[in-house]
C-alpha positions as CSV (number, residue, x, y, z in Angstrom):
1,M,-23.5,1.6,-14.4
2,A,-23.7,4.6,-16.7
3,S,-20.6,5.6,-18.2
4,A,-21.0,9.3,-16.2
5,D,-21.6,7.4,-12.9
6,L,-18.4,5.2,-13.6
7,D,-16.3,8.3,-14.6
8,L,-17.1,9.6,-11.0
9,C,-15.9,6.4,-9.2
10,Y,-12.6,6.8,-11.2
11,M,-12.2,10.5,-10.7
12,T,-8.9,11.1,-8.4
13,G,-9.4,13.0,-5.0
14,T,-7.4,16.0,-6.3
15,E,-9.9,16.0,-9.4
16,A,-13.0,15.2,-7.2
17,I,-12.1,18.5,-4.9
18,A,-11.9,20.7,-7.9
19,A,-15.3,19.5,-8.9
20,F,-16.9,20.4,-5.7
21,K,-15.6,23.6,-5.3
22,A,-16.2,24.4,-8.7
23,R,-19.8,22.9,-7.9
24,K,-19.9,20.6,-11.0
25,V,-20.0,17.6,-8.7
26,S,-21.4,17.3,-5.5
27,P,-20.0,15.2,-2.7
28,V,-23.4,13.6,-2.6
29,E,-23.3,12.5,-5.9
30,L,-19.7,11.1,-5.9
31,M,-20.7,9.0,-2.5
32,K,-23.8,7.6,-4.6
33,A,-21.5,6.6,-7.4
34,V,-19.0,4.6,-5.2
35,I,-22.0,3.2,-3.0
36,A,-23.5,1.9,-6.2
37,R,-20.4,0.6,-7.5
38,C,-19.1,-1.1,-4.4
39,E,-22.7,-3.0,-4.6
40,A,-22.2,-4.1,-8.5
41,V,-18.8,-5.3,-8.3
42,N,-17.9,-6.6,-4.6
43,P,-19.8,-9.6,-4.8
44,K,-17.1,-10.8,-7.7
45,L,-14.1,-9.3,-5.6
46,N,-14.8,-9.5,-1.9
47,A,-12.6,-7.1,-0.7
48,I,-15.1,-5.0,1.4
49,T,-15.8,-6.1,5.4
50,Y,-18.5,-3.7,6.4
51,D,-19.9,-0.8,5.0
52,F,-21.4,2.6,6.3
53,Y,-23.6,3.4,3.2
54,D,-26.1,5.8,5.1
55,R,-24.2,7.2,7.7
56,A,-21.5,7.9,4.5
57,L,-24.6,9.5,2.4
58,S,-25.4,11.9,5.7
59,Q,-21.7,13.0,6.1
60,A,-21.7,13.5,2.2
61,R,-24.9,16.0,2.4
62,K,-23.1,17.8,5.4
63,A,-20.0,18.1,2.9
64,E,-21.8,19.6,0.2
65,K,-23.3,22.2,2.3
66,E,-19.8,23.1,3.4
67,Y,-18.9,23.1,-0.7
68,M,-22.1,25.3,-1.0
69,K,-21.2,28.3,1.4
70,K,-20.0,31.5,0.0
71,K,-16.9,32.2,-1.1
72,G,-14.1,32.4,1.6
73,S,-15.5,29.3,3.1
74,R,-12.5,26.7,3.5
75,P,-13.5,23.1,3.2
76,R,-10.7,20.8,5.6
77,A,-8.1,19.3,2.9
78,L,-10.4,15.9,2.4
79,E,-13.8,16.8,2.6
80,G,-16.3,14.8,1.4
81,L,-13.8,12.4,-0.5
82,P,-14.6,8.1,0.0
83,V,-12.3,6.6,1.7
84,A,-11.7,2.9,2.6
85,I,-10.1,2.1,5.9
86,K,-8.1,-1.2,6.2
87,D,-10.0,-3.8,8.9
88,F,-6.8,-3.9,10.5
89,H,-6.6,-0.2,11.6
90,P,-8.6,0.6,14.7
91,V,-11.3,3.0,14.4
92,K,-12.9,3.7,17.8
93,G,-16.4,2.4,18.2
94,E,-16.3,0.3,15.0
95,I,-15.4,-3.3,14.6
96,T,-11.8,-4.0,13.4
97,T,-11.5,-7.3,13.1
98,F,-7.8,-7.6,11.9
99,G,-9.2,-10.4,9.6
100,S,-9.0,-13.1,12.2
101,K,-11.9,-14.9,14.3
102,I,-10.1,-13.6,17.2
103,F,-11.5,-10.3,16.8
104,E,-15.2,-11.2,15.2
105,G,-17.4,-8.4,16.9
106,F,-14.6,-6.6,18.7
107,K,-14.4,-2.3,18.9
108,P,-11.3,-0.9,20.0
109,D,-11.5,2.2,22.1
110,Y,-8.9,4.6,19.9
111,T,-8.4,5.1,16.1
112,A,-5.4,4.9,14.5
113,A,-3.5,8.4,14.3
114,T,-3.4,8.5,10.0
115,V,-7.0,7.2,10.1
116,D,-7.9,9.9,12.7
117,R,-6.1,12.5,11.0
118,M,-7.7,11.8,7.6
119,L,-11.5,11.6,9.3
120,K,-10.9,15.1,10.8
121,A,-9.7,16.3,7.3
122,G,-13.3,15.4,6.2
123,A,-12.9,12.2,4.3
124,V,-15.7,9.7,4.6
125,M,-15.3,6.4,5.5
126,H,-18.2,4.4,3.5
127,I,-16.3,1.0,3.4
128,R,-13.4,-1.3,5.7
129,S,-11.1,-3.3,3.1
130,T,-10.3,-6.7,3.7
131,S,-7.0,-8.2,5.2
132,P,-5.4,-11.4,5.9
133,E,-5.2,-12.6,9.4
134,F,-3.1,-10.4,11.1
135,A,-2.0,-8.5,7.9
136,Y,0.5,-11.7,7.8
137,S,0.4,-12.3,3.9
138,G,0.9,-10.9,0.4
139,N,-1.8,-12.5,-0.7
140,T,-5.2,-11.5,1.0
141,R,-7.4,-14.5,2.6
142,S,-8.2,-15.4,5.8
143,P,-10.7,-17.7,8.1
144,L,-13.1,-15.0,8.5
145,W,-13.7,-13.2,5.0
146,G,-12.2,-15.6,2.8
147,K,-10.4,-14.4,-0.6
148,T,-10.1,-11.4,-2.2
149,H,-10.0,-11.6,-6.3
150,N,-7.8,-8.9,-8.2
151,P,-10.0,-7.1,-10.7
152,W,-7.6,-7.7,-13.3
153,N,-8.1,-11.3,-13.5
154,L,-10.4,-12.9,-10.8
155,D,-8.3,-15.9,-11.2
156,Y,-5.5,-14.2,-8.9
157,G,-5.0,-12.3,-5.9
158,A,-4.7,-8.8,-5.2
159,G,-1.8,-9.0,-3.2
160,G,-1.4,-8.5,0.6
161,S,-2.0,-7.5,3.2
162,S,-3.9,-4.4,2.2
163,G,-5.3,-6.0,-0.8
164,G,-8.8,-5.3,-0.4
165,A,-7.6,-1.7,-0.6
166,G,-6.1,-2.5,-3.8
167,A,-8.7,-4.0,-5.6
168,I,-11.5,-1.6,-4.2
169,I,-9.0,1.5,-5.9
170,A,-8.6,-0.3,-9.0
171,S,-12.2,-1.2,-9.4
172,G,-13.6,2.5,-8.6
173,M,-15.1,1.3,-5.1
174,S,-13.5,4.1,-3.2
175,T,-11.4,7.6,-4.2
176,L,-9.3,7.3,-1.4
177,A,-7.6,4.1,0.7
178,D,-5.3,3.3,3.1
179,G,-2.8,0.3,4.2
180,T,-0.3,-0.7,6.4
181,D,3.1,-2.2,4.9
182,G,5.7,-4.2,7.2
183,G,7.3,-6.0,4.0
184,G,5.0,-4.6,1.1
185,S,1.2,-4.4,2.4
186,I,0.9,-1.4,0.7
187,R,3.1,-1.5,-2.8
188,I,2.5,-5.1,-3.0
189,P,-1.2,-5.0,-4.1
190,A,-0.7,-1.7,-5.2
191,S,1.5,-3.6,-8.0
192,A,-0.8,-6.1,-8.5
193,C,-4.0,-3.9,-9.2
194,G,-1.9,-1.0,-10.8
195,I,-2.3,1.8,-8.4
196,V,-0.4,3.7,-6.9
197,G,0.9,2.8,-2.6
198,Y,3.3,4.4,-0.8
199,K,5.7,3.5,2.2
200,P,7.0,6.4,3.7
201,P,10.1,6.8,5.8
202,Y,9.7,5.5,9.6
203,G,8.6,7.8,11.6
204,R,6.9,10.2,8.8
205,N,3.6,9.4,9.8
206,P,2.4,7.8,12.9
207,T,1.8,4.1,13.6
208,D,-0.7,2.7,16.2
209,R,-0.7,2.2,19.7
210,D,-0.5,-1.7,19.2
211,H,2.9,-1.4,17.5
212,P,4.9,0.7,19.6
213,L,8.4,1.7,18.3
214,E,8.2,-1.2,15.3
215,S,10.5,0.1,12.9
216,I,9.2,-1.9,10.0
217,L,5.8,-1.1,10.1
218,H,4.4,2.1,8.2
219,Y,0.9,3.4,7.6
220,G,0.2,4.8,4.1
221,P,-1.6,6.1,0.9
222,M,-3.4,3.8,-1.9
223,T,-4.7,5.6,-4.7
224,R,-5.3,6.0,-8.3
225,S,-3.0,9.0,-8.6
226,V,0.5,10.1,-7.6
227,A,-0.8,13.8,-6.6
228,D,-3.9,11.9,-4.2
229,A,-0.8,10.2,-2.8
230,A,0.5,13.2,-1.5
231,L,-2.9,14.5,-0.9
232,M,-3.1,12.1,1.9
233,Q,0.2,12.3,3.1
234,N,0.0,16.4,3.6
235,V,-3.0,15.4,6.0
236,T,-1.2,12.4,7.7
237,S,2.2,13.0,8.6
238,G,3.8,14.3,11.3
239,Q,4.2,14.4,15.6
240,H,1.7,12.2,17.4
241,P,1.5,11.7,20.7
242,D,0.5,7.9,20.0
243,D,3.6,7.1,18.4
244,L,6.9,8.4,20.2
245,T,9.3,8.0,16.9
246,S,6.8,10.0,14.4
247,L,9.0,12.7,13.4
248,P,8.3,16.7,14.7
249,D,8.4,18.3,11.4
250,K,5.4,18.1,8.9
251,M,6.8,17.5,4.9
252,T,4.1,19.0,2.4
253,L,4.6,17.1,-0.7
254,P,4.0,17.8,-4.2
255,T,1.1,17.4,-6.2
256,E,2.2,18.8,-9.6
257,A,4.8,17.3,-12.3
258,S,8.1,19.6,-12.4
259,D,11.0,19.1,-15.2
260,L,13.3,15.8,-14.0
261,K,16.3,17.1,-16.4
262,G,19.6,16.4,-14.8
263,F,18.0,13.7,-12.1
264,K,20.2,10.6,-11.9
265,V,18.4,7.3,-11.8
266,A,19.3,3.8,-10.9
267,L,18.3,0.7,-12.1
268,S,18.2,-2.3,-10.5
269,T,16.5,-5.3,-11.6
270,N,17.0,-7.6,-9.3
271,L,18.3,-5.9,-6.1
272,G,21.2,-8.6,-6.7
273,Y,19.8,-11.8,-5.7
274,V,16.1,-12.3,-6.9
275,P,14.8,-14.1,-10.1
276,V,12.5,-11.8,-12.0
277,D,9.7,-12.7,-14.4
278,P,10.5,-11.6,-17.9
279,E,7.2,-9.6,-18.2
280,V,8.3,-7.7,-15.1
281,E,11.7,-7.2,-16.1
282,R,10.6,-6.1,-19.6
283,N,7.9,-3.2,-18.2
284,L,10.8,-1.8,-15.5
285,R,13.1,-1.3,-18.4
286,A,10.5,0.4,-21.0
287,S,9.6,2.6,-17.8
288,A,13.1,3.5,-17.2
289,D,13.3,4.5,-20.6
290,A,10.1,6.7,-19.9
291,F,12.7,8.3,-17.3
292,R,15.8,8.6,-20.3
293,S,13.0,10.6,-22.2
294,L,12.3,13.2,-19.6
295,G,16.2,14.0,-19.8
296,C,17.5,12.0,-16.6
297,K,20.5,9.6,-16.6
298,V,19.8,6.0,-16.0
299,E,22.2,3.8,-15.5
300,E,22.0,0.3,-14.5
301,V,23.5,-0.7,-10.9
302,N,23.8,-3.9,-8.9
303,L,22.8,-3.4,-5.4
304,G,24.8,-6.5,-4.0
305,W,22.0,-7.8,-1.6
306,D,21.5,-11.4,-1.0
307,W,19.1,-13.7,0.2
308,G,20.1,-13.3,4.0
309,V,17.8,-10.4,3.2
310,L,14.8,-12.6,3.0
311,D,16.6,-14.7,6.2
312,C,16.7,-11.3,8.3
313,W,13.1,-10.0,7.5
314,L,11.3,-13.3,8.1
315,T,13.3,-13.3,11.4
316,W,12.4,-10.3,12.7
317,W,8.3,-10.6,11.1
318,E,8.6,-13.9,12.7
319,G,9.8,-12.4,16.3
320,L,7.5,-9.3,16.4
321,F,4.3,-11.3,14.9
322,A,5.1,-13.9,18.0
323,G,5.7,-11.0,20.4
324,I,2.1,-9.5,19.4
325,A,-0.4,-12.5,18.7
326,A,1.9,-15.9,20.1
327,H,-0.5,-16.0,23.2
328,Y,-3.6,-16.4,21.6
329,L,-2.3,-20.0,20.3
330,P,-3.5,-22.2,23.2
331,R,-7.4,-21.1,22.6
332,W,-7.5,-20.5,19.1
333,R,-4.9,-22.4,17.0
334,Y,-7.3,-24.6,15.5
335,E,-9.7,-21.5,14.3
336,M,-6.8,-19.5,12.8
337,D,-5.3,-19.6,9.2
338,P,-2.8,-22.6,9.8
339,F,0.2,-20.6,7.8
340,V,-0.4,-18.0,10.6
341,V,0.2,-20.7,13.4
342,N,3.3,-21.7,12.0
343,L,4.6,-18.0,11.4
344,L,3.4,-17.6,15.4
345,E,5.4,-20.8,16.3
346,K,8.5,-20.1,14.5
347,G,8.7,-16.7,16.2
348,L,8.8,-18.3,19.5
349,G,12.1,-20.0,18.8
350,H,13.7,-16.7,18.1
351,S,16.0,-15.7,20.5
352,A,17.0,-11.9,21.2
353,S,20.6,-12.4,20.0
354,R,19.2,-13.8,16.9
355,L,17.1,-10.5,17.0
356,Y,20.1,-8.4,17.3
357,Q,21.7,-10.0,14.4
358,C,19.3,-8.4,12.4
359,F,20.5,-5.1,13.3
360,L,23.7,-5.7,12.1
361,K,22.3,-7.3,8.5
362,R,20.5,-4.0,7.9
363,G,23.3,-2.2,8.8
364,E,24.8,-4.2,5.9
365,M,22.2,-3.7,3.8
366,W,22.9,0.0,4.4
367,R,26.0,0.5,3.4
368,K,25.8,-1.4,0.4
369,L,22.4,0.9,-0.3
370,E,24.1,4.1,0.5
371,P,26.2,4.6,-1.5
372,V,23.7,4.4,-4.7
373,V,21.3,6.7,-2.9
374,S,23.9,8.8,-2.5
375,K,25.0,9.2,-6.2
376,Y,21.7,8.7,-8.0
377,D,18.6,10.9,-7.3
378,V,16.5,7.7,-7.0
379,M,16.2,4.1,-7.8
380,L,13.8,2.2,-9.9
381,C,13.7,-1.6,-9.2
382,P,10.7,-4.0,-9.5
383,T,8.0,-4.1,-6.7
384,L,7.3,-8.1,-7.3
385,A,9.0,-10.6,-9.1
386,I,6.1,-11.9,-10.6
387,P,2.9,-10.1,-11.6
388,S,0.6,-11.7,-8.5
389,V,0.1,-15.2,-7.4
390,K,-3.0,-17.0,-8.2
391,V,-6.0,-16.2,-5.4
392,G,-5.8,-19.6,-3.8
393,H,-1.5,-19.7,-3.6
394,D,0.1,-21.8,-1.2
395,E,2.8,-20.4,1.0
396,F,3.6,-23.5,2.6
397,A,4.8,-25.1,-1.6
398,K,8.3,-26.3,-1.8
399,D,8.1,-26.2,-5.4
400,F,6.9,-22.3,-6.2
401,T,9.6,-20.8,-9.0
402,V,9.9,-17.8,-10.6
403,N,11.8,-17.5,-14.1
404,G,12.0,-21.3,-13.7
405,K,14.2,-20.9,-10.1
406,V,12.5,-22.2,-6.6
407,V,12.1,-19.5,-4.5
408,N,10.1,-19.3,-0.9
409,A,6.6,-19.0,-1.6
410,Y,5.6,-17.0,1.0
411,V,7.8,-13.8,0.1
412,G,10.5,-15.2,-2.3
413,W,8.5,-13.3,-4.6
414,I,8.1,-10.1,-2.9
415,M,11.0,-7.2,-3.8
416,T,9.7,-5.1,-1.0
417,H,10.5,-6.0,2.2
418,G,14.2,-5.0,2.1
419,F,13.0,-1.2,2.2
420,N,11.0,-1.9,5.3
421,L,14.4,-3.3,7.3
422,V,16.4,0.2,5.5
423,S,12.8,1.7,6.5
424,Q,13.9,5.0,6.5
425,C,14.1,5.0,2.7
426,P,10.6,6.4,1.1
427,S,9.6,3.5,-1.7
428,M,6.4,4.2,-3.8
429,S,5.1,1.3,-6.0
430,V,3.4,2.5,-9.6
431,P,2.6,0.7,-12.4
432,T,4.5,-0.1,-15.1
433,G,2.6,-2.2,-18.1
434,F,0.3,-5.5,-18.0
435,S,1.4,-9.3,-18.3
436,K,0.1,-11.7,-20.6
437,S,-2.4,-12.7,-17.8
438,G,-3.8,-9.2,-17.9
439,V,-2.6,-8.8,-14.2
440,P,-0.4,-5.1,-13.9
441,T,3.1,-4.8,-13.1
442,G,4.7,-2.3,-10.9
443,M,8.4,-0.7,-10.2
444,Q,9.5,0.7,-6.7
445,I,11.0,4.5,-6.7
446,V,13.0,4.5,-4.0
447,A,15.3,7.2,-2.4
448,R,17.7,8.6,0.4
449,P,16.6,8.7,3.6
450,Y,13.5,11.1,4.2
451,D,13.8,12.2,0.8
452,D,9.8,12.1,0.4
453,Q,10.3,15.2,-2.1
454,R,12.5,13.3,-4.2
455,V,10.3,10.1,-4.5
456,F,7.1,12.3,-5.2
457,R,8.8,14.1,-7.9
458,A,9.9,11.6,-10.0
459,A,6.8,9.8,-9.7
460,L,4.4,12.7,-10.8
461,A,6.7,13.4,-13.4
462,Y,6.6,9.6,-15.1
463,E,2.9,9.8,-14.2
464,Q,2.6,12.8,-17.0
465,A,5.1,10.3,-19.5
466,R,3.3,7.7,-18.7
467,P,-0.5,7.6,-17.8
468,W,-2.1,4.7,-16.7
469,R,-5.1,5.7,-15.6
470,G,-7.7,5.6,-18.5
471,K,-7.5,1.7,-18.2
472,R,-10.0,-0.3,-16.2
473,P,-10.8,-3.5,-15.4
474,K,-13.5,-4.9,-17.1
475,L,-15.9,-6.3,-14.5
């Protein structure tokens, strides 16, 4: 691929829109470039389930005409931008498999609210991104689609469950992508692939009809820049009739950095209980120093959470999962991922009273987090305890270790799920550097409930102080 075409593939959405308006780049040129990139690198990554290239080019031509109109015309907010939609998100009339053989060939009769808003705002869906079966894992693989590789090191996974989206954005196969996050499924691949991933606070973005009232599940953006995450959020947020819990206020987020002098920043290297790889901690501390250079006061804190957080999330997740999908077991047990079967069977064993105890634990977690986010503008902590897991990672493993300590192989290496339990707190993952394996590392920027603005202010300034977009995986 020519250097100029590759540069198109790595444009941000905000850059692309400015270039469209200035008539320096056309939506057709951009779409042709990302399609060529998909064809060139996806065979190595396996991050795409379905493509719509001919239709996408036709839609890009229509977008081009919008930008060629006389001055005074107003193209839609995402007009002509390529977007990868996760193959877990319903799109009316389009095959949506949820990563499972059960839904091979299934076509929903509705479109998820956030997806619908992006498409109506002019984004062009040219590909669907891979997900593990029913989005169950922090590592993307499924019986239907196989394994998705990390573009920085093909021996490692791209994270999950929105791993296809992470690999797609990091490798230049799309300008924008979306994800869902029930325990870190946006932020895990964002960290592992070196991109931006945002879990909005509960209710900020509407969820879908398949998960009514579910407080740990969030739809959100996966992008190459913080401004692009804001661009998407400014389209997708707000009340929607499909989601009773969606918030009536529509928040407009900043896309340009501002002064952070005087910001108070808390630093938690381990959330109080998680063993963390030295490379991850080193890069986190260097990122905290970047905030100091911006005039922020950074102080280390002990959050005081414990392994009960993991037990709480697992109980909730397994119960949720069983409620939605356990009825498929009699027919599909032997064609499903064995770990998915294991999760469903565990979920069937949880009582209503056990589930209510999770509410009590979530309350305890908040009582420990509240003094921190009230005193400080934002809190920094790792996204993952390690850079990533190997592409064939075994969630059943009993001897999986982080920094010499045995941890739960399923989610013991993940530091995101706690912020799904205190889900009103916004959390964004941004890159902090690289590990010796070449796989990126990331940190979460967390703020008090519903304070999206503060997270974006911090992230925009940090991104400006430590720009990362110049680095590209050598595929």
